[in-house]
PARO-982169 format. One line per 8 residues: number of its first residue (from 1); for each residue x, y, z of N, C-alpha, C, O. Coordinates in nm, 2 decimals. Layout:
N
NUM> X Y Z X Y Z X Y Z X Y Z | ... $
//
This chain:
247
1> -1.33 -2.32 -0.62 -1.27 -2.20 -0.55 -1.29 -2.08 -0.64 -1.29 -2.09 -0.77 | -1.29 -1.96 -0.58 -1.31 -1.84 -0.67 -1.19 -1.81 -0.76 -1.08 -1.84 -0.72 | -1.22 -1.75 -0.87 -1.11 -1.70 -0.96 -1.09 -1.55 -0.93 -1.19 -1.48 -0.91 | -0.97 -1.51 -0.92 -0.94 -1.37 -0.88 -0.83 -1.31 -0.95 -0.74 -1.37 -1.02 | -0.83 -1.18 -0.95 -0.71 -1.09 -0.99 -0.65 -1.03 -0.87 -0.73 -0.97 -0.78 | -0.52 -1.03 -0.86 -0.45 -0.96 -0.75 -0.37 -0.85 -0.81 -0.30 -0.87 -0.90 | -0.39 -0.72 -0.76 -0.34 -0.60 -0.82 -0.25 -0.53 -0.71 -0.30 -0.50 -0.60 | -0.13 -0.51 -0.75 -0.03 -0.44 -0.66 0.02 -0.31 -0.73 0.10 -0.33 -0.83 $
9> -0.01 -0.19 -0.68 0.04 -0.07 -0.74 0.09 0.03 -0.63 0.09 0.15 -0.66 | 0.12 -0.02 -0.52 0.16 0.07 -0.41 0.30 0.12 -0.41 0.34 0.21 -0.34 | 0.39 0.05 -0.49 0.53 0.09 -0.49 0.58 0.14 -0.63 0.49 0.17 -0.72 | 0.71 0.15 -0.64 0.76 0.20 -0.77 0.74 0.10 -0.88 0.73 0.14 -1.00 | 0.73 -0.03 -0.85 0.70 -0.13 -0.95 0.57 -0.20 -0.92 0.55 -0.25 -0.80 | 0.48 -0.22 -1.01 0.36 -0.28 -0.99 0.35 -0.42 -1.05 0.44 -0.46 -1.12 | 0.25 -0.50 -1.01 0.23 -0.63 -1.07 0.09 -0.67 -1.06 0.01 -0.62 -0.97 | 0.05 -0.77 -1.14 -0.09 -0.82 -1.15 -0.08 -0.97 -1.16 0.00 -1.02 -1.23 $
17> -0.16 -1.04 -1.08 -0.16 -1.19 -1.08 -0.30 -1.24 -1.11 -0.40 -1.19 -1.06 | -0.30 -1.35 -1.18 -0.43 -1.42 -1.20 -0.43 -1.54 -1.11 -0.33 -1.62 -1.10 | -0.54 -1.56 -1.03 -0.55 -1.67 -0.93 -0.66 -1.76 -0.97 -0.77 -1.72 -0.99 | -0.62 -1.89 -0.98 -0.73 -1.99 -1.00 -0.71 -2.11 -0.90 -0.59 -2.15 -0.88 | -0.82 -2.15 -0.85 -0.81 -2.27 -0.75 -0.72 -2.24 -0.64 -0.65 -2.33 -0.59 | -0.71 -2.11 -0.60 -0.63 -2.08 -0.48 -0.48 -2.06 -0.51 -0.40 -2.04 -0.42 | -0.44 -2.07 -0.64 -0.30 -2.06 -0.67 -0.28 -1.96 -0.78 -0.36 -1.94 -0.87 | -0.16 -1.89 -0.77 -0.13 -1.79 -0.88 -0.08 -1.87 -1.00 0.01 -1.94 -0.99 $
25> -0.15 -1.85 -1.11 -0.11 -1.92 -1.24 -0.03 -1.83 -1.33 0.04 -1.88 -1.42 | -0.03 -1.70 -1.31 0.05 -1.61 -1.39 0.06 -1.48 -1.32 -0.04 -1.43 -1.26 | 0.18 -1.41 -1.33 0.20 -1.28 -1.27 0.28 -1.20 -1.37 0.38 -1.25 -1.42 | 0.24 -1.07 -1.39 0.32 -0.98 -1.47 0.36 -0.86 -1.40 0.28 -0.81 -1.31 | 0.47 -0.80 -1.43 0.53 -0.69 -1.36 0.53 -0.57 -1.45 0.55 -0.59 -1.57 | 0.51 -0.45 -1.40 0.52 -0.33 -1.48 0.56 -0.21 -1.39 0.55 -0.21 -1.27 | 0.61 -0.10 -1.45 0.64 0.02 -1.38 0.51 0.09 -1.36 0.43 0.11 -1.45 | 0.49 0.14 -1.23 0.37 0.22 -1.21 0.39 0.37 -1.24 0.50 0.41 -1.28 $
33> 0.29 0.44 -1.23 0.29 0.59 -1.26 0.19 0.62 -1.37 0.14 0.53 -1.44 | 0.16 0.75 -1.38 0.06 0.79 -1.48 0.09 0.74 -1.62 0.00 0.71 -1.70 | 0.22 0.75 -1.65 0.26 0.72 -1.79 0.24 0.57 -1.82 0.24 0.53 -1.93 | 0.23 0.49 -1.71 0.22 0.34 -1.73 0.08 0.29 -1.70 0.06 0.17 -1.72 | -0.01 0.38 -1.65 -0.14 0.33 -1.61 -0.21 0.27 -1.72 -0.29 0.17 -1.70 | -0.19 0.32 -1.85 -0.27 0.26 -1.96 -0.23 0.12 -1.99 -0.30 0.05 -2.06 | -0.11 0.07 -1.94 -0.07 -0.06 -1.97 -0.14 -0.17 -1.88 -0.14 -0.29 -1.91 | -0.21 -0.12 -1.77 -0.27 -0.22 -1.68 -0.38 -0.30 -1.74 -0.38 -0.42 -1.73 $
41> -0.47 -0.23 -1.81 -0.58 -0.30 -1.87 -0.54 -0.40 -1.98 -0.58 -0.52 -1.98 | -0.44 -0.37 -2.07 -0.39 -0.47 -2.16 -0.33 -0.59 -2.09 -0.34 -0.70 -2.14 | -0.26 -0.56 -1.98 -0.20 -0.67 -1.90 -0.31 -0.77 -1.85 -0.29 -0.89 -1.86 | -0.41 -0.71 -1.79 -0.52 -0.79 -1.74 -0.58 -0.87 -1.86 -0.62 -0.99 -1.84 | -0.60 -0.80 -1.97 -0.66 -0.87 -2.09 -0.58 -0.98 -2.13 -0.63 -1.09 -2.16 | -0.45 -0.96 -2.14 -0.36 -1.07 -2.18 -0.36 -1.18 -2.08 -0.36 -1.30 -2.13 | -0.35 -1.16 -1.95 -0.36 -1.26 -1.85 -0.48 -1.35 -1.87 -0.48 -1.47 -1.87 | -0.60 -1.28 -1.88 -0.73 -1.35 -1.89 -0.73 -1.43 -2.03 -0.78 -1.55 -2.03 $
49> -0.69 -1.37 -2.14 -0.70 -1.44 -2.26 -0.61 -1.56 -2.27 -0.65 -1.66 -2.32 | -0.49 -1.55 -2.21 -0.40 -1.66 -2.22 -0.44 -1.78 -2.14 -0.40 -1.89 -2.16 | -0.54 -1.75 -2.04 -0.59 -1.86 -1.96 -0.74 -1.88 -1.99 -0.81 -1.95 -1.91 | -0.78 -1.83 -2.10 -0.92 -1.85 -2.15 -1.02 -1.81 -2.04 -1.12 -1.89 -2.01 | -1.00 -1.69 -1.98 -1.09 -1.64 -1.88 -1.15 -1.51 -1.93 -1.08 -1.43 -1.97 | -1.28 -1.50 -1.91 -1.35 -1.37 -1.95 -1.36 -1.29 -1.83 -1.37 -1.34 -1.71 | -1.37 -1.15 -1.84 -1.39 -1.07 -1.72 -1.51 -1.11 -1.63 -1.50 -1.09 -1.51 | -1.61 -1.15 -1.69 -1.73 -1.19 -1.62 -1.71 -1.31 -1.53 -1.78 -1.34 -1.44 $
57> -1.60 -1.39 -1.55 -1.56 -1.50 -1.47 -1.47 -1.47 -1.36 -1.43 -1.56 -1.28 | -1.43 -1.35 -1.34 -1.35 -1.31 -1.22 -1.45 -1.29 -1.10 -1.54 -1.20 -1.11 | -1.42 -1.36 -1.00 -1.51 -1.36 -0.88 -1.46 -1.25 -0.78 -1.54 -1.18 -0.72 | -1.33 -1.24 -0.76 -1.28 -1.16 -0.66 -1.16 -1.07 -0.72 -1.09 -1.11 -0.81 | -1.15 -0.95 -0.66 -1.04 -0.86 -0.69 -0.97 -0.83 -0.56 -1.02 -0.77 -0.47 | -0.84 -0.87 -0.55 -0.76 -0.84 -0.44 -0.67 -0.72 -0.47 -0.58 -0.73 -0.56 | -0.69 -0.61 -0.40 -0.61 -0.49 -0.43 -0.53 -0.44 -0.31 -0.57 -0.44 -0.20 | -0.40 -0.41 -0.34 -0.31 -0.36 -0.24 -0.35 -0.22 -0.21 -0.34 -0.13 -0.30 $
65> -0.41 -0.19 -0.09 -0.48 -0.06 -0.07 -0.40 0.05 0.00 -0.45 0.15 0.03 | -0.27 0.02 0.04 -0.19 0.12 0.10 -0.16 0.09 0.24 -0.20 -0.01 0.30 | -0.07 0.18 0.30 -0.01 0.30 0.25 0.09 0.27 0.14 0.14 0.16 0.13 | 0.13 0.37 0.07 0.23 0.36 -0.04 0.22 0.48 -0.13 0.19 0.59 -0.09 | 0.26 0.46 -0.25 0.26 0.57 -0.35 0.12 0.63 -0.37 0.03 0.55 -0.40 | 0.10 0.76 -0.35 -0.03 0.82 -0.37 -0.08 0.79 -0.51 -0.20 0.75 -0.53 | 0.00 0.82 -0.61 -0.04 0.80 -0.75 -0.08 0.65 -0.78 -0.18 0.62 -0.83 | 0.01 0.56 -0.74 -0.01 0.42 -0.76 -0.14 0.37 -0.69 -0.21 0.29 -0.75 $
73> -0.16 0.41 -0.57 -0.28 0.37 -0.50 -0.41 0.42 -0.57 -0.50 0.34 -0.58 | -0.41 0.54 -0.61 -0.53 0.60 -0.68 -0.56 0.52 -0.80 -0.67 0.49 -0.83 | -0.45 0.49 -0.88 -0.47 0.41 -1.00 -0.52 0.28 -0.97 -0.62 0.23 -1.04 | -0.46 0.21 -0.88 -0.51 0.07 -0.85 -0.65 0.06 -0.79 -0.73 -0.02 -0.84 | -0.68 0.15 -0.70 -0.81 0.15 -0.64 -0.92 0.19 -0.74 -1.03 0.12 -0.75 | -0.89 0.29 -0.83 -0.99 0.33 -0.93 -1.01 0.22 -1.03 -1.13 0.19 -1.06 | -0.91 0.15 -1.07 -0.92 0.04 -1.16 -1.00 -0.07 -1.10 -1.09 -0.13 -1.16 | -0.97 -0.10 -0.97 -1.04 -0.21 -0.91 -1.19 -0.18 -0.89 -1.28 -0.27 -0.92 $
81> -1.23 -0.06 -0.85 -1.37 -0.02 -0.84 -1.44 -0.03 -0.98 -1.55 -0.08 -0.98 | -1.37 0.02 -1.08 -1.43 0.01 -1.21 -1.46 -0.13 -1.26 -1.57 -0.16 -1.31 | -1.36 -0.22 -1.24 -1.38 -0.36 -1.27 -1.50 -0.42 -1.19 -1.57 -0.50 -1.24 | -1.50 -0.38 -1.06 -1.61 -0.44 -0.98 -1.75 -0.39 -1.03 -1.84 -0.47 -1.03 | -1.76 -0.26 -1.06 -1.89 -0.21 -1.11 -1.93 -0.28 -1.24 -2.04 -0.31 -1.27 | -1.82 -0.31 -1.32 -1.85 -0.37 -1.46 -1.88 -0.51 -1.45 -1.96 -0.56 -1.53 | -1.82 -0.59 -1.36 -1.83 -0.73 -1.36 -1.90 -0.79 -1.24 -1.95 -0.91 -1.24 | -1.92 -0.71 -1.14 -1.98 -0.76 -1.01 -1.88 -0.84 -0.92 -1.93 -0.89 -0.82 $
89> -1.75 -0.84 -0.96 -1.65 -0.91 -0.87 -1.64 -0.84 -0.74 -1.65 -0.71 -0.73 | -1.63 -0.92 -0.63 -1.61 -0.86 -0.50 -1.47 -0.82 -0.48 -1.37 -0.87 -0.53 | -1.45 -0.71 -0.40 -1.32 -0.65 -0.37 -1.27 -0.69 -0.23 -1.35 -0.68 -0.13 | -1.14 -0.72 -0.22 -1.08 -0.73 -0.09 -0.97 -0.63 -0.09 -0.88 -0.63 -0.17 | -0.97 -0.54 0.01 -0.87 -0.44 0.03 -0.76 -0.49 0.12 -0.78 -0.50 0.24 | -0.64 -0.52 0.06 -0.53 -0.58 0.14 -0.43 -0.47 0.18 -0.39 -0.40 0.10 | -0.40 -0.47 0.31 -0.30 -0.37 0.36 -0.17 -0.39 0.30 -0.11 -0.50 0.30 | -0.11 -0.29 0.23 0.01 -0.30 0.16 0.13 -0.34 0.25 0.22 -0.41 0.21 $
97> 0.13 -0.29 0.37 0.24 -0.32 0.47 0.24 -0.47 0.50 0.35 -0.53 0.52 | 0.12 -0.52 0.51 0.11 -0.67 0.54 0.16 -0.75 0.42 0.23 -0.85 0.44 | 0.14 -0.70 0.30 0.19 -0.76 0.18 0.35 -0.76 0.18 0.41 -0.86 0.15 | 0.40 -0.65 0.22 0.55 -0.64 0.23 0.61 -0.74 0.33 0.72 -0.79 0.31 | 0.54 -0.76 0.44 0.59 -0.85 0.55 0.61 -0.99 0.49 0.69 -1.06 0.55 | 0.54 -1.03 0.39 0.55 -1.16 0.33 0.69 -1.18 0.27 0.74 -1.29 0.25 | 0.76 -1.07 0.25 0.90 -1.08 0.19 1.01 -1.11 0.29 1.12 -1.13 0.25 | 0.97 -1.10 0.42 1.07 -1.12 0.52 1.13 -1.27 0.51 1.05 -1.36 0.48 $
105> 1.25 -1.29 0.55 1.31 -1.43 0.54 1.24 -1.52 0.64 1.18 -1.48 0.74 | 1.26 -1.65 0.61 1.19 -1.75 0.70 1.24 -1.75 0.84 1.16 -1.78 0.93 | 1.36 -1.70 0.87 1.40 -1.70 1.01 1.37 -1.57 1.08 1.40 -1.56 1.20 | 1.30 -1.48 1.02 1.26 -1.35 1.08 1.14 -1.37 1.17 1.04 -1.44 1.14 | 1.15 -1.31 1.29 1.03 -1.32 1.39 0.96 -1.19 1.40 0.84 -1.18 1.43 | 1.04 -1.08 1.38 0.98 -0.94 1.39 1.03 -0.86 1.27 1.15 -0.87 1.24 | 0.94 -0.79 1.21 0.98 -0.71 1.10 0.92 -0.57 1.10 0.80 -0.55 1.14 | 1.00 -0.47 1.07 0.95 -0.33 1.06 0.95 -0.29 0.91 1.05 -0.31 0.84 $
113> 0.84 -0.24 0.86 0.83 -0.19 0.72 0.87 -0.05 0.72 0.84 0.03 0.80 | 0.95 -0.01 0.62 1.01 0.12 0.61 0.98 0.18 0.47 1.04 0.14 0.37 | 0.88 0.27 0.46 0.85 0.35 0.34 0.87 0.50 0.37 0.82 0.55 0.47 | 0.94 0.57 0.28 0.97 0.71 0.30 0.84 0.79 0.30 0.76 0.78 0.21 | 0.83 0.88 0.40 0.71 0.97 0.41 0.76 1.12 0.41 0.68 1.21 0.43 | 0.89 1.14 0.38 0.96 1.27 0.38 0.96 1.33 0.52 0.90 1.27 0.61 | 1.04 1.44 0.53 1.05 1.51 0.66 1.11 1.42 0.77 1.07 1.43 0.89 | 1.19 1.32 0.73 1.25 1.23 0.83 1.15 1.14 0.89 1.17 1.08 1.00 $
121> 1.04 1.12 0.83 0.93 1.03 0.88 0.91 0.91 0.78 0.95 0.92 0.66 | 0.85 0.80 0.83 0.82 0.69 0.75 0.68 0.64 0.77 0.62 0.66 0.87 | 0.63 0.58 0.66 0.50 0.50 0.67 0.55 0.37 0.72 0.63 0.31 0.65 | 0.49 0.32 0.82 0.55 0.20 0.88 0.45 0.11 0.96 0.33 0.16 0.98 | 0.48 0.00 0.99 0.41 -0.09 1.08 0.50 -0.20 1.12 0.60 -0.23 1.06 | 0.46 -0.27 1.23 0.55 -0.38 1.28 0.47 -0.51 1.29 0.35 -0.51 1.33 | 0.53 -0.62 1.25 0.47 -0.75 1.25 0.55 -0.85 1.32 0.67 -0.85 1.32 | 0.48 -0.95 1.38 0.55 -1.06 1.45 0.50 -1.19 1.39 0.38 -1.20 1.37 $
129> 0.59 -1.28 1.37 0.55 -1.41 1.31 0.49 -1.50 1.41 0.56 -1.54 1.51 | 0.37 -1.54 1.40 0.31 -1.65 1.48 0.30 -1.77 1.40 0.21 -1.78 1.31 | 0.38 -1.87 1.43 0.39 -1.99 1.35 0.42 -1.96 1.20 0.53 -1.91 1.17 | 0.32 -1.98 1.11 0.35 -1.95 0.97 0.29 -1.82 0.92 0.30 -1.79 0.80 | 0.23 -1.74 1.01 0.16 -1.62 0.96 0.21 -1.50 1.04 0.27 -1.51 1.15 | 0.19 -1.38 0.98 0.23 -1.26 1.04 0.12 -1.19 1.12 0.01 -1.18 1.06 | 0.14 -1.15 1.24 0.04 -1.08 1.32 0.08 -0.93 1.33 0.20 -0.90 1.36 | -0.01 -0.84 1.31 0.01 -0.70 1.32 0.03 -0.66 1.47 -0.06 -0.68 1.55 $
137> 0.15 -0.60 1.50 0.18 -0.56 1.64 0.16 -0.41 1.64 0.10 -0.36 1.74 | 0.20 -0.33 1.54 0.18 -0.19 1.54 0.12 -0.16 1.40 0.17 -0.19 1.30 | 0.00 -0.11 1.40 -0.08 -0.08 1.28 -0.01 0.02 1.19 0.07 0.10 1.24 | -0.05 0.03 1.06 0.01 0.13 0.97 0.00 0.27 1.03 -0.10 0.31 1.08 | 0.12 0.34 1.03 0.12 0.47 1.10 0.23 0.55 1.03 0.31 0.51 0.96 | 0.23 0.68 1.08 0.34 0.77 1.04 0.43 0.78 1.17 0.38 0.81 1.28 | 0.56 0.76 1.15 0.65 0.75 1.27 0.79 0.78 1.22 0.81 0.81 1.10 | 0.89 0.77 1.31 1.03 0.77 1.27 1.09 0.63 1.28 1.04 0.56 1.37 $
145> 1.19 0.61 1.20 1.25 0.47 1.21 1.32 0.46 1.34 1.32 0.35 1.40 | 1.38 0.56 1.39 1.45 0.55 1.52 1.35 0.51 1.63 1.39 0.42 1.71 | 1.24 0.56 1.64 1.14 0.53 1.74 1.09 0.39 1.72 1.07 0.31 1.82 | 1.06 0.35 1.60 1.02 0.21 1.57 1.12 0.11 1.62 1.08 0.01 1.68 | 1.24 0.13 1.58 1.35 0.04 1.62 1.36 0.04 1.78 1.38 -0.07 1.83 | 1.35 0.15 1.84 1.36 0.16 1.99 1.26 0.07 2.05 1.28 0.01 2.16 | 1.14 0.07 2.00 1.03 -0.01 2.06 1.03 -0.15 2.02 0.96 -0.23 2.09 | 1.11 -0.19 1.93 1.10 -0.33 1.88 1.19 -0.42 1.96 1.30 -0.38 2.00 $
153> 1.15 -0.55 1.97 1.24 -0.65 2.03 1.35 -0.68 1.93 1.34 -0.64 1.82 | 1.45 -0.75 1.98 1.56 -0.80 1.89 1.56 -0.95 1.89 1.52 -1.02 1.98 | 1.60 -1.00 1.77 1.64 -0.94 1.65 1.52 -0.88 1.58 1.41 -0.93 1.60 | 1.54 -0.78 1.49 1.43 -0.73 1.41 1.48 -0.71 1.27 1.60 -0.67 1.25 | 1.40 -0.74 1.17 1.43 -0.72 1.03 1.37 -0.60 0.97 1.25 -0.57 1.01 | 1.44 -0.52 0.89 1.39 -0.40 0.83 1.37 -0.43 0.68 1.47 -0.48 0.62 | 1.26 -0.39 0.62 1.25 -0.40 0.48 1.16 -0.29 0.42 1.06 -0.25 0.49 | 1.18 -0.25 0.30 1.10 -0.14 0.24 1.19 -0.04 0.16 1.31 -0.03 0.18 $
161> 1.12 0.02 0.06 1.20 0.11 -0.03 1.25 0.24 0.04 1.32 0.31 -0.03 | 1.21 0.26 0.16 1.25 0.38 0.23 1.39 0.37 0.30 1.44 0.46 0.36 | 1.44 0.24 0.30 1.56 0.22 0.38 1.68 0.31 0.34 1.75 0.36 0.43 | 1.71 0.32 0.21 1.83 0.41 0.17 1.82 0.55 0.23 1.92 0.61 0.26 | 1.70 0.60 0.23 1.68 0.74 0.27 1.69 0.75 0.42 1.74 0.86 0.47 | 1.65 0.65 0.50 1.65 0.65 0.64 1.76 0.57 0.71 1.76 0.54 0.83 | 1.86 0.53 0.63 1.97 0.44 0.68 2.04 0.51 0.79 2.10 0.44 0.88 | 2.05 0.64 0.79 2.13 0.71 0.89 2.07 0.69 1.03 2.14 0.72 1.13 $
169> 1.94 0.65 1.04 1.88 0.63 1.17 1.89 0.49 1.22 1.83 0.46 1.32 | 1.96 0.40 1.15 1.97 0.26 1.18 2.10 0.24 1.27 2.21 0.27 1.22 | 2.08 0.20 1.39 2.20 0.19 1.48 2.29 0.07 1.43 2.25 -0.02 1.36 | 2.42 0.08 1.46 2.51 -0.02 1.43 2.49 -0.14 1.53 2.56 -0.14 1.64 | 2.40 -0.23 1.50 2.36 -0.33 1.59 2.34 -0.46 1.51 2.25 -0.46 1.42 | 2.41 -0.57 1.53 2.40 -0.69 1.45 2.26 -0.75 1.47 2.22 -0.83 1.39 | 2.18 -0.71 1.57 2.05 -0.77 1.59 1.94 -0.69 1.51 1.82 -0.72 1.51 | 1.99 -0.58 1.44 1.90 -0.51 1.34 1.94 -0.54 1.20 2.05 -0.50 1.16 $
177> 1.86 -0.62 1.13 1.90 -0.68 1.01 1.82 -0.62 0.89 1.70 -0.62 0.89 | 1.90 -0.57 0.80 1.84 -0.51 0.68 1.82 -0.62 0.57 1.91 -0.68 0.53 | 1.69 -0.64 0.53 1.66 -0.74 0.44 1.71 -0.70 0.30 1.71 -0.58 0.27 | 1.77 -0.79 0.22 1.82 -0.75 0.09 1.72 -0.67 0.00 1.60 -0.69 0.01 | 1.78 -0.59 -0.08 1.70 -0.49 -0.16 1.59 -0.56 -0.25 1.49 -0.50 -0.28 | 1.62 -0.68 -0.30 1.53 -0.74 -0.39 1.40 -0.78 -0.32 1.31 -0.83 -0.39 | 1.39 -0.77 -0.19 1.27 -0.80 -0.12 1.20 -0.68 -0.07 1.11 -0.69 0.01 | 1.24 -0.56 -0.12 1.18 -0.44 -0.07 1.05 -0.40 -0.13 0.98 -0.31 -0.08 $
185> 1.01 -0.46 -0.24 0.89 -0.42 -0.31 0.78 -0.52 -0.29 0.80 -0.64 -0.28 | 0.65 -0.47 -0.29 0.54 -0.56 -0.27 0.51 -0.63 -0.40 0.54 -0.58 -0.51 | 0.45 -0.75 -0.39 0.43 -0.83 -0.51 0.28 -0.88 -0.51 0.22 -0.91 -0.41 | 0.23 -0.90 -0.64 0.09 -0.94 -0.65 0.06 -1.08 -0.59 -0.04 -1.10 -0.55 | 0.16 -1.17 -0.60 0.14 -1.30 -0.55 0.11 -1.30 -0.40 0.04 -1.39 -0.35 | 0.18 -1.21 -0.33 0.15 -1.19 -0.18 0.02 -1.13 -0.16 -0.05 -1.17 -0.07 | -0.02 -1.03 -0.24 -0.16 -0.98 -0.24 -0.26 -1.09 -0.25 -0.36 -1.09 -0.19 | -0.23 -1.18 -0.35 -0.32 -1.29 -0.37 -0.34 -1.38 -0.25 -0.45 -1.42 -0.21 $
193> -0.23 -1.41 -0.19 -0.23 -1.50 -0.07 -0.31 -1.44 0.04 -0.40 -1.51 0.10 | -0.28 -1.32 0.07 -0.35 -1.25 0.19 -0.50 -1.22 0.15 -0.59 -1.24 0.23 | -0.52 -1.18 0.02 -0.66 -1.15 -0.02 -0.75 -1.27 -0.01 -0.86 -1.26 0.03 | -0.69 -1.39 -0.05 -0.77 -1.51 -0.05 -0.81 -1.55 0.09 -0.92 -1.59 0.12 | -0.71 -1.53 0.19 -0.74 -1.56 0.33 -0.85 -1.46 0.38 -0.94 -1.50 0.45 | -0.84 -1.33 0.35 -0.94 -1.24 0.39 -1.08 -1.27 0.33 -1.18 -1.25 0.40 | -1.08 -1.31 0.20 -1.21 -1.34 0.14 -1.27 -1.46 0.20 -1.39 -1.46 0.22 | -1.19 -1.56 0.25 -1.24 -1.67 0.31 -1.31 -1.64 0.44 -1.40 -1.71 0.49 $
201> -1.27 -1.53 0.50 -1.33 -1.48 0.63 -1.44 -1.37 0.60 -1.49 -1.31 0.69 | -1.48 -1.35 0.47 -1.58 -1.26 0.44 -1.54 -1.11 0.45 -1.63 -1.03 0.47 | -1.41 -1.08 0.44 -1.37 -0.94 0.46 -1.36 -0.87 0.33 -1.26 -0.84 0.28 | -1.48 -0.84 0.28 -1.49 -0.77 0.15 -1.51 -0.62 0.17 -1.57 -0.58 0.27 | -1.47 -0.54 0.08 -1.48 -0.39 0.08 -1.60 -0.35 0.00 -1.64 -0.41 -0.10 | -1.66 -0.24 0.04 -1.77 -0.18 -0.04 -1.71 -0.09 -0.15 -1.64 0.00 -0.12 | -1.73 -0.13 -0.28 -1.67 -0.05 -0.39 -1.71 0.09 -0.39 -1.64 0.18 -0.45 | -1.83 0.13 -0.33 -1.88 0.26 -0.34 -1.80 0.35 -0.24 -1.79 0.47 -0.26 $
209> -1.75 0.30 -0.13 -1.68 0.38 -0.03 -1.53 0.35 -0.02 -1.46 0.41 0.06 | -1.48 0.25 -0.09 -1.34 0.21 -0.09 -1.25 0.33 -0.13 -1.27 0.39 -0.23 | -1.16 0.36 -0.04 -1.05 0.46 -0.07 -0.92 0.40 -0.03 -0.91 0.32 0.06 | -0.81 0.46 -0.08 -0.68 0.41 -0.04 -0.65 0.44 0.11 -0.70 0.53 0.16 | -0.56 0.36 0.17 -0.51 0.39 0.30 -0.40 0.48 0.29 -0.28 0.44 0.25 | -0.42 0.61 0.32 -0.31 0.71 0.29 -0.23 0.74 0.42 -0.11 0.77 0.41 | -0.29 0.73 0.54 -0.23 0.77 0.67 -0.22 0.93 0.67 -0.26 0.99 0.76 | -0.15 0.98 0.57 -0.13 1.13 0.56 -0.18 1.17 0.43 -0.17 1.10 0.33 $
217> -0.23 1.29 0.42 -0.28 1.35 0.29 -0.17 1.36 0.19 -0.05 1.38 0.23 | -0.20 1.35 0.07 -0.09 1.38 -0.04 -0.03 1.52 -0.01 -0.10 1.61 0.03 | 0.10 1.53 -0.04 0.17 1.66 -0.02 0.10 1.78 -0.09 0.10 1.89 -0.04 | 0.05 1.75 -0.21 -0.01 1.86 -0.29 -0.13 1.91 -0.21 -0.16 2.03 -0.21 | -0.21 1.82 -0.16 -0.33 1.86 -0.08 -0.29 1.94 0.05 -0.36 2.03 0.08 | -0.18 1.89 0.11 -0.14 1.96 0.23 -0.10 2.10 0.20 -0.13 2.19 0.28 | -0.03 2.12 0.09 0.02 2.25 0.05 -0.10 2.34 0.02 -0.11 2.46 0.05 | -0.20 2.28 -0.05 -0.32 2.36 -0.09 -0.40 2.40 0.04 -0.44 2.52 0.04 $
225> -0.41 2.31 0.13 -0.49 2.35 0.25 -0.41 2.45 0.34 -0.47 2.54 0.40 | -0.27 2.44 0.34 -0.19 2.54 0.41 -0.21 2.68 0.34 -0.22 2.78 0.41 | -0.21 2.68 0.21 -0.23 2.81 0.14 -0.36 2.87 0.16 -0.38 2.99 0.18 | -0.46 2.78 0.16 -0.60 2.83 0.19 -0.61 2.88 0.33 -0.68 2.99 0.35 | -0.55 2.82 0.43 -0.55 2.87 0.57 -0.48 3.00 0.58 -0.53 3.09 0.65 | -0.37 3.02 0.51 -0.30 3.14 0.51 -0.38 3.25 0.45 -0.39 3.36 0.50 | -0.45 3.22 0.34 -0.53 3.32 0.27 -0.65 3.36 0.36 -0.69 3.48 0.36 | -0.71 3.26 0.42 -0.82 3.29 0.51 -0.78 3.38 0.63 -0.85 3.47 0.67 $
233> -0.66 3.35 0.69 -0.61 3.43 0.80 -0.59 3.57 0.75 -0.62 3.67 0.83 | -0.53 3.59 0.63 -0.50 3.72 0.58 -0.63 3.80 0.56 -0.64 3.92 0.59 | -0.73 3.73 0.51 -0.86 3.79 0.48 -0.93 3.84 0.61 -0.98 3.95 0.62 | -0.92 3.75 0.72 -0.98 3.79 0.85 -0.90 3.91 0.91 -0.97 3.99 0.97 | -0.77 3.92 0.89 -0.70 4.03 0.94 -0.74 4.16 0.87 -0.75 4.26 0.93 | -0.76 4.15 0.74 -0.80 4.27 0.66 -0.94 4.32 0.71 -0.96 4.44 0.73 | -1.03 4.22 0.73 -1.17 4.26 0.78 -1.16 4.32 0.92 -1.23 4.41 0.95 | -1.07 4.26 1.00 -1.05 4.32 1.14 -1.00 4.46 1.13 -1.05 4.54 1.21 $
241> -0.90 4.48 1.04 -0.85 4.62 1.03 -0.95 4.72 0.98 -0.96 4.83 1.03 | -1.03 4.67 0.89 -1.14 4.75 0.83 -1.24 4.79 0.95 -1.29 4.90 0.95 | -1.27 4.69 1.03 -1.37 4.71 1.14 -1.31 4.81 1.24 -1.38 4.90 1.29 | -1.18 4.80 1.27 -1.11 4.89 1.36 -1.12 5.03 1.31 -1.14 5.13 1.39 | -1.10 5.05 1.18 -1.10 5.19 1.12 -1.24 5.25 1.12 -1.25 5.37 1.13 | -1.34 5.16 1.11 -1.47 5.21 1.10 -1.53 5.25 1.24 -1.63 5.32 1.25 | -1.46 5.21 1.35 -1.51 5.24 1.48 -1.48 5.38 1.52 -1.51 5.43 1.63 $
//
């Protein structure tokens, strides 16, 4: 069976797992963010050394591809592409919301993922359990928690780091169940499980074109584009006034 690394950087806390013979043999957790990005390579090096694995022996890279933290996703995807170019390992881009669904309790049949997207919106998706696996019912999207709950059957479980911010939109209904906080973050061992299944079906990503699943542009880019549009509109008005005066 292929040897793999599973990389999770979509949330506030990241993790990396080494996979051998279809099982996670070691997993390490770290804080994500630019100040912690430099720790990822040493973690991978330590995982491989402790199990006497060289980078050239890594067959697959399973990466949590989003939606999630813009910074974390960029770091994870860039790292994964770099490793792929250097070692030839194949990449599997695993949807981060599907990774989070793995944290739902065994008795859950429907789950809504809740990640804060600001402006009273969430990055979300809804999943239904078919026997032992989760089936995507609503694909990753930008929505409101109130609308997602309204469309969902009951009972429904909610999980994700956006819950505290959007708790005011959760009705007082015993059939709407908030999963405990320790299950709100994505974990590399779940990335490994889903990535291995996708790899078995040949669902590999092209490292040259792979980009994070953002759903919405980063806020900084939105502000830049809004400022550019404002400046362009002002420039057009100035030219129009100049043309009017010249007539």
